C-alpha positions as CSV (number, residue, x, y, z in Angstrom):
1,X,-29.8,-29.6,133.3
2,X,-28.2,-28.5,130.0
3,X,-28.0,-24.8,129.6
4,X,-29.6,-23.0,126.7
5,X,-27.1,-20.2,126.1
6,X,-27.1,-18.1,123.0
7,X,-25.1,-19.5,120.1
8,X,-25.1,-23.1,121.4
9,X,-26.0,-25.7,118.9
10,X,-28.9,-27.6,120.3
11,X,-29.4,-29.8,117.2
12,X,-27.8,-30.1,113.9
13,X,-28.8,-31.9,110.7
14,X,-26.5,-33.4,108.2
15,X,-26.3,-34.7,104.7
16,X,-22.8,-36.0,105.4
17,X,-22.1,-39.6,106.2
18,X,-21.7,-39.9,110.0
19,X,-18.2,-40.7,111.0
20,X,-17.5,-43.9,113.1
21,X,-18.0,-43.7,116.8
22,X,-15.0,-42.2,118.5
23,X,-13.8,-43.5,121.8
24,X,-14.8,-41.3,124.7
25,X,-11.1,-41.1,125.8
26,X,-9.8,-37.8,126.7
27,X,-6.8,-36.1,125.1
28,X,-4.3,-34.4,127.3
29,X,-4.5,-30.6,127.8
30,X,-2.1,-28.8,125.5
31,X,1.3,-27.9,126.9
32,X,1.8,-24.2,127.4
33,X,5.3,-24.4,125.9
34,X,4.1,-25.4,122.4
35,X,3.2,-22.8,119.9
36,X,-0.5,-21.9,119.7
37,X,-2.2,-23.8,117.0
38,X,-4.1,-22.0,114.3
39,X,-7.9,-22.1,114.5
40,X,-9.7,-24.2,111.9
41,X,-13.3,-24.9,110.9
42,X,-14.5,-28.5,111.6
43,X,-17.7,-30.4,111.0
44,X,-19.5,-30.8,114.4
45,X,-19.5,-34.6,114.4
46,X,-15.7,-34.7,114.1
47,X,-15.2,-33.1,117.5
48,X,-13.2,-35.0,120.1
49,X,-12.7,-34.6,123.9
50,X,-10.1,-32.0,124.7
51,X,-10.9,-29.8,121.7
52,X,-11.7,-26.1,122.5
53,X,-14.3,-24.6,120.2
54,X,-16.2,-21.5,119.3
55,X,-19.7,-22.6,118.3
56,X,-21.1,-22.0,114.9
57,X,-23.2,-19.0,114.0
58,X,-26.6,-19.4,112.4
59,X,-25.1,-19.1,108.9
60,X,-23.5,-22.6,109.1
61,X,-24.8,-24.7,112.0
62,X,-22.7,-27.7,111.0
63,X,-19.3,-26.1,111.4
64,X,-17.5,-25.1,114.6
65,X,-14.2,-23.4,114.9
66,X,-11.6,-25.5,116.8
67,X,-9.0,-23.4,118.5
68,X,-6.1,-23.8,120.8
69,X,-7.4,-23.9,124.4
70,X,-5.1,-20.9,125.2
71,X,-6.9,-18.8,122.7
72,X,-10.4,-17.4,123.4
73,X,-13.0,-20.1,123.1
74,X,-16.6,-20.6,124.4
75,X,-16.7,-24.3,125.0
76,X,-14.5,-27.4,125.5
77,X,-15.5,-30.9,124.3
78,X,-15.6,-33.4,127.1
79,X,-17.3,-36.4,125.4
80,X,-18.4,-37.6,122.0
81,X,-20.6,-40.7,122.1
82,X,-23.9,-42.2,120.8
83,X,-27.1,-42.7,122.7
84,X,-28.9,-46.0,122.4
85,X,-32.4,-46.4,121.1
86,X,-34.4,-47.5,118.2
87,X,-35.0,-45.5,115.1
88,X,-38.3,-43.9,116.4
89,X,-37.6,-40.3,117.2
90,X,-38.3,-39.9,121.0
91,X,-38.4,-36.1,120.8
92,X,-36.0,-33.3,121.9
93,X,-37.0,-33.6,125.6
94,X,-36.4,-37.3,125.7
95,X,-33.0,-37.1,123.9
96,X,-31.9,-34.4,126.3
97,X,-33.1,-36.4,129.3
98,X,-31.2,-39.5,128.0
99,X,-28.1,-37.4,127.4
100,X,-28.1,-35.7,130.8
101,X,-26.7,-38.6,133.0
102,X,-24.1,-39.3,130.3
103,X,-22.9,-35.7,130.2
104,X,-22.9,-35.4,134.0
105,X,-20.8,-38.5,134.4
106,X,-18.4,-37.2,131.7
107,X,-18.4,-33.8,133.4
108,X,-17.1,-35.1,136.8
109,X,-14.5,-37.3,135.1
110,X,-13.3,-34.6,132.8
111,X,-13.3,-31.6,135.1
112,X,-12.4,-33.5,138.2
113,X,-15.2,-32.3,140.4
114,X,-18.9,-33.1,140.7
115,X,-21.2,-30.9,138.6
116,X,-23.1,-29.6,141.7
117,X,-19.8,-28.4,143.2
118,X,-18.4,-26.8,140.1
119,X,-18.7,-23.2,138.9
120,X,-18.7,-24.6,135.3
121,X,-21.7,-25.6,133.3
122,X,-22.4,-28.1,130.4
123,X,-24.2,-28.2,127.1
124,X,-24.6,-30.6,124.3
125,X,-24.9,-30.9,120.6
126,X,-27.1,-33.6,119.1
127,X,-28.7,-34.7,115.9
128,X,-32.3,-33.9,114.8
129,X,-35.2,-36.2,114.1
130,X,-34.2,-37.1,110.5
131,X,-30.7,-38.1,111.4
132,X,-31.9,-40.1,114.5
133,X,-34.3,-42.0,112.3
134,X,-31.4,-42.7,109.9
135,X,-29.5,-44.3,112.8
136,X,-27.3,-41.4,113.9
137,X,-27.6,-40.8,117.7
138,X,-24.4,-38.8,118.2
139,X,-24.1,-36.4,121.1
140,X,-21.2,-34.1,122.0
141,X,-21.1,-33.0,125.6
142,X,-19.3,-29.7,126.2
143,X,-18.2,-27.8,129.3
144,X,-18.0,-24.0,129.5
145,X,-17.8,-21.1,132.0
146,X,-21.3,-19.5,132.4
147,X,-19.7,-16.4,133.9
148,X,-17.5,-15.6,130.9
149,X,-18.3,-15.2,127.3
150,X,-15.0,-16.9,126.4
151,X,-12.1,-18.6,128.3
152,X,-8.4,-18.9,127.6
153,X,-7.8,-22.0,129.7
154,X,-8.6,-25.7,129.4
155,X,-11.1,-27.1,131.8
156,X,-9.9,-30.7,131.8
157,X,-8.8,-31.7,135.3
158,X,-9.2,-28.1,136.4
159,X,-11.4,-28.9,139.4
160,X,-13.3,-25.6,138.7
């Protein structure tokens, strides 16, 4: 059950060339002894696991702000992958249904606790019909705290 929270990107279109599929490997949580990295704007399909983000506003739905996980952020990327399927657009409901088991599996592995036992929630970003039909089936699974507008901690391995 993906949440539908305000500001979340449900779908995004693109005129950019899709980047190659990234490995769903997870990057380590940033060390608290390192200086906080400056926030930067990134194209949504360039997101990788371990990145903490503030989702785009309606003015530019393709860009998100990647920030240090110790700075206020609204989501953390836990998986970037591609769904299988032919070029026929199955519809939003079917895409979300196909993404759900993928994101739930990533959730348990990433957070370290089963989704049903966690206080955290998940959401996803996916392409729209035109991009799907062009061969792009990228999904980005994200984890967030539904009880807080932002967080200043990383969720990877947190067991929350």
